[in-house]
N, C-alpha and C positions, 0 to 999 in steps of 0.2 A: 531297597526301593520303597518299601512300605513306610519307612521312617520319614520319607519325604512327603507322604501323602497329606498328612495333617498340617495345615498351615502354609503349605507351599503356594497354593493359589492365593491365599490371603496376602502373602508377601508379594506375589506377582501383581495383584490388582491394586495394591496400596492399602490404605486404612480401611477398617471395616465400615461398611455403610451404616450411617446413623439413623436411617429411616426417615430423614428429612425433617428432624425436630427443629422447631423455631422457638425463640424466646417469647414468652407470653407477655406482650407489652401491656396487657390489660390487668396484670397483677399489681397489688399494692406496691408503692414505691419502696417500702422497707424490705420487700421480698424480691425486688429485682436485683440482679447481679451487679457487682461493681463493674464499671466500664471496661477495666482491664480483664475481667473474667467473663465478659459477655461472649456469647457464641458468635462465630463468624457468620456473615450473611449466608443464607441458604442458597446453595447452587444445585439445582436438580441434576441427578445423575442421568447420563444418556441411557436410553432404553437398552442399548447393546450391553453396556456395563452392568446394568441391573440384571440382565439375563445371565451374564457370566457369574455374577454373585450367586444367583440361584443354583447354577451348575456347581459352584464351589461347595455350597451346602450339601448338595446331593452326593458329591464325591466324598465329602467328609463322612457321610453316613455309610456309603458303600465301601470306602477304603478299609476299615477294620474288618469287615466281613470277607473281603477278598484276601486280605493278608493272613487270615486264620483259616480259610477254607481248606479242608484236607481231603475232599472227595475227588471223584473222577468226572470226566466230561459228560457222561451220560446221567449224572445225578440231577435231580430236579432243581436243587439249590444252585448248581453251576449254571444251568440254563437260565434261571431267573436272573442271576447277576450278569451273565453275558448279555441277556436281552436288555436289561436296564442300562448297562454301560454303552451298548450300541445305540440305544435311543438318545443317551446323553451326547454321544459323539455326533449324531445327526443334528441335534439341537444346537450344538456349538457350531457346526458347519453352516447352519442357517442364520447365524447371527450376522446382521448387517452392520459392518464396521464403518460405513459411510466414507470409506477411503481414508480414515484417520489412522495414522501409524500406531498410536497408543492402543487403540482398540484392536488393530490387526495383531499386534504383538501379544496382547492379552488373550485373544482368541486362539492364537497359535499355541501358546503355552497351555491353555486349558485343554486343547485337543491332545497335546502331547501327554498331559497328565492322565486323561481318560484312556488313551491308547496304552500308556504304561501299565495301568491297572488291568486292562484286557489282556495284555501280553503276559503279565505276571500270573494272572488267573489260569491262562492256557498252559503256560510253561510248567506250573506245578501239577496241574491235573493230568498232563500228558508226559511228565518227567519219567525217564526210564526207571528211576528208583520207586516212583509211585506205582508204576505198572508192576514192578517186581513185588512190591508189598501186596498188591491185589492178587497177583498170581499165587503167592504163598498162602494168602488168606483163603483163596478158592480151593487150593489143594487140601488145606486143613478142613475146610467145610465139607468137601467131598468125602474125606476120610471119616469124619465124625458121623456124617449122614449115613454112609454105607455100613459102618461098624456098630453104631449105637442107636441113632435116632430112628432110622427106617425099620430095623428089626423090632424095636419096642412099639412103634406105631402099628406094626403088622400083628401085634399080639405075642411076639416072640421075646426072647431074652438076648440082650446084647452080650457079646463075648468081650469082656474087658480084660486085657492081658498086658504083659510087659511089652509085647511087640507094638501094640497100639500106643502106649505111653511113650515108648522110645521114638516112634515115628513122629509124634507131636513134638517131642523134645528136639528132634532134628530140624523141624520147621521153625521152631522158636529160635534156635541158634542161627539159622540162616537169616531170619528177620533181624536179629541183632547186628548182623554184619552188613546190612544195607546202608549205604552212604546217603546222608541227607544233605550234605553240603551246608549245614547250618540253617537250612530253610525251615521256617516255622511250620508251614503246611505239611512238609514231609516228615518232620519230627513228630508232629501230632498224629499223622496217619500211622506211622510206625508204632507209636506208643499205644494207640487204640487197638491195633491188631495184636500187639504183644499182650496187652492187658486181657483181652478176651481169650487168647490161646492159653495163657497161663492159668486163667480161671477154669477153662475146660480141663486142662491137665490136672489141676488141683481137685476138681470134682471127681475125675476118673480115678486118681490115685487114692483118694479117700474112700472111694467105693470098692476098690479092688480087694482089700482084706476082708470086707464085710460079706463077701460072697461065700466065705468058708464058715461063717457063723451058723449055729443051729437055731436060726430064727426064721419065721416067727414062732413063738411058743404055742403050745397046745391050748385051745380054748377051755379045756377042762381044768387047767391050773387055777384060774381065777376068773371071776366074771368080767374084770376089766381087760383081760387079755384079748378077747374078741375085738374090742374097740381099738386097742393099740394095734392089733394086726391089720384092721381096716385102714388105720392111719398110715401104717407102713406101706400098704399098697398105693395110697395116694401120694406118699412121699416119693416112691419109686417113679410114679408118673410125673411128678413135679420135677424130678431130676432130669428126666428126658426132655421136658418142656424147657428147663433152664439151659440145657446144652443146645437145644434148637435156637433159643433166644440169643445165646452168646455167639453162635455161629451164623446168625442171620437166616435160619431155616424156618422161622415161624413168622408168618405174615399177619396172624390174628392176635396172638397173645402179646402182652407187654410185661416189662419187669414189674411195674406197679401192680398189675393184676395178679401175677404169680406171687408177689410178696404178700398180698392180702390173703391168698389161699393158704400159704404156709403159716402166716400169723394165726389164722383161724384154727389150723391144725394144732398149733401150740396151745391155744386157749382150750381146745377140746382135751388135750392131754393133761393140762394143768387141773382141769375139773374132775379128773378121775380120782377115785379114792383107792389108793394102793397101800394104805397104811398097814403095817404088820407083816408085810411080805417083801423081804429084801430083794428077791429075784425079780419080782414084778417092778419094783422101784428102779432097779438097774436097767431093766428092759425099757421102761419108759424114758429113763435118763438117756439111754443110747439113742432112742428115736428123736428125742428133743435135740440132742447134740448134732444129729444128722441134719435136722431142719435148720439149725443155726448155721451149719456149714454151707447150706444152700443159700440162706438169706444174705450172707456176707458178700455174695457175688451179684446181688441184684441192684447195686447202686451204680451200674455201668452206663446208664443212659446219658448221663452228663459227664462221663469220664473223659478226661482229656481237655476239658474247657479251661482248667486251671493250668497256666503255663508252667507252674512249678512242678507239674507232673511230667509233662513231655519234654520240657526244656531242662534236662538233667544238670545243666551247669548251675542251676539254682537249687539243686537238691542238696540237703544237708549231708547225706551219706556220701555223695560224690565229692562234696567239699572236703570231707574228712579224708577220703581216699587221695584227693589231689594234694592235701597237706602232707600226707605220708610220702607220696611220690616226690614232692619237693625236698623233703628231708632225706630221702634215699639218694636223690640226685646229688645233694650236697655231700653226703657221706661217700658216695661212689667217686666223686671227683677227688676227695681227700685221699682215698685209698689208692687211686691210680697215680696221684701226684707223688705219694710216698714211695710207691713201687718203682717209679722211674728213677728215683735217687737211690734205690736199693734199701730203703728204710722200711723194715717190716714191723716197726713198733706200733704203728697206727692200726689197731685191730678193734674196730667198734662193733664187735659181734654182739655184745650185750645190748647195745642200743638197737641193732638190727633185729634182734629177737624180740625186743619190746615193741618194735613196729609191727612185727608179724602178729603179736598178741593183740595189738590195737586193731589191725585189719580184721582179725577173726571176730572182733566184737562189733564191727560195723553192721548196722541194720540194713539189709538189702531189700526188705519188704517184698521178697519173692520176685523182685524185678530183675529179669534176665540181663538187662543192660548194666545194672548196678552190680549184679553178681559177676559179670564178665570184667567190669572195671576193677573190682576187688581182686579177682583171680590174677589179672595182669599185674596189679601192684604187688601181689604176693610173689609172682615170678621175678619181678625186678629185685625185690629184697633177697630172695633165695639165690639169685645170680651172683650178688655180691658176697653172700655168705659162702657159697661153694668156691668162689675164687679165692677167698681168704684161706679156706680150709686146705685147698690144694697147694697154695703157696707155702703154707706152714708145713705141710707134709713133705714137699720137695726140699725144703730147707733142713728139716729134721731127718731126712732119709739117710741112713747109714748102711749101704749094702755090704753084706758080708762076702768073703771070698767064695763061699759055696753057693751064691745066688744063681738061680737057674737063668741061662741066657735069654730065654723067652720072657721071663719075668722082668729082666733088665730092659728088654726091648719095649715092653709095655710102659715102663716108667719113662723111657726116652720120649715116647709118644705123648705121655701125660705132660712132660715138660714143654713140649711144643704146643700142646693144647692150652696150657696155662698162659703162654705168651699170646696166643691167638684170642683167648678169652678177654685178656686185657684190652686188645684192640676192639673187640666186639662191644665191651662195656663202654668204651669211649666213642663208639661209632654213632654219628648223628646225621646220617644221610638217607638216601632213597635207594630203592632196588635197582634203579637205572644207573647208579653211580659205579664207576670202575672199582672203587675201594670195596663196595659191597660184593661185586662179582669175584674180586680177588679173595676176600675173606671166605666166601662160600666155597670157592675152589680149594683153598688151603685146608679148610675143615673137612671137606670131602676126601682129600688126599690122606688126612690123618685117619679117617675111618677105614680107608683102603689099607693103610699101613697096619692097623689093628687087625683087620681081616686076614692079613698075610702072616700074622704071628702064629706059629705052631706051638701050642702048649706042651706038646709031647707027653701028654698024660699027667702033667703037673697040675694038681688041684688048685694051688694058690694062683698060678698063672691064669688058669681058666676064669677064676673069680675076678682077678684084677683086670683081665681083658674085657670081661662082661661089663664091669663097672666103668671102664674107660670108654667103651662104646656108648653106653648110656650117657656118660658125661658129654661126649662129643655131640651126640644127638640133641642134648639139652641146649648146648651152645648154639647149634644151628636153629633150633626152634626159637630161642631167644632172639637171635638175629632176625629171623623171619617175623617175629612179633613186633620188634622195634620198627619194622618198615612196612607193616601192612595197612597203615593209615586208618586204623580203627577209630571210630568215634562213638560217643555215647548214644 
């Protein structure tokens, strides 16, 4: 919709208004235009059309703001844009067309354009996905406030443990699974929420191991230690302020203000004379590194304004991952095509392993969406590799006369799983499709068949059954992943 905002009214109303310029007949003869190049006689625009031109200009100004607004209906910015668009709509409605069809058509289209912006603004601010983003953000805010910020403000000590970090990680994963339908405002809102949650998680994780260090040092060790200890206390307070800022729990402080405080602490540490004492130098170095770790998270006030950040289709890492996925898709089609004809000579395992190495080197920049995209690409590669491995094992299998019956039963199930995996690899439908339900049912039956195998105390059968169950579950998970409609 927003792609039509800019220039649509211009095309509807005709050529841009020239402001009523006339040829200056008082200019010297040699400066006057050639008769063929002279401007047409000036025809004043009707007042109604002039007013619609003014509306066009205001819509062109508001359009980009509406199309990138990522907040909620109770935000001040939302209310401002809603108010201005409503006023424009009233102004368009008051335009007197004098019964002229051309003006009536232009007024109608102008009203539709303004109404479209209003509708787009409201739809995004009240979209279920936007509300889900806000709900998860509030859950994270309450968690951080209860476990970290509030205790430190009360003079206590926050208990930062694995339980807290894991709870935040769960919220981050749920955020990455929210569908944005490709809408820029929703992508932007999700990205900003993820950025702040990941920053909080990073601050907490970097703080966790430092709780076990025997710091601060005793003031008797060196005269500079007392000052470093004082800086340590301020850094601890700054950490709490940073977490409050990231989670929107601080109404007074700003990122710029906290950045100035931390920079001043760095300057104070740099001015200390700790020469000749390696322990004190290391102590100061550790405090400086902790300050740097906090500073890197203080550039979030403008975070998300660059579309390359929240529109991950433009991200270089995502492009790398997509290139690998396209290569995997090509190899997968080749493998399946050769398997249909019974030709097992096409085994691009070395090429697939090189793709796994490439994916391992992709820079995720700690972005959970990029991490998830990379993980899914890795699963796609591994699915083809395991399919080739099992096919080869089935072809090379030479059961002896003394093979345990239960062990033979497991291999029979593995043969069925190999055929089903070929169908899963080639599946390109949705969960509502009958073929999906059929594959899911058949895979579940193979799991039940494995569960019915009695190893009868045979160790190799136990191990084979365990691996076969894991293999079947991986196929089910892969089928589920292919149909979950995940997006960046």
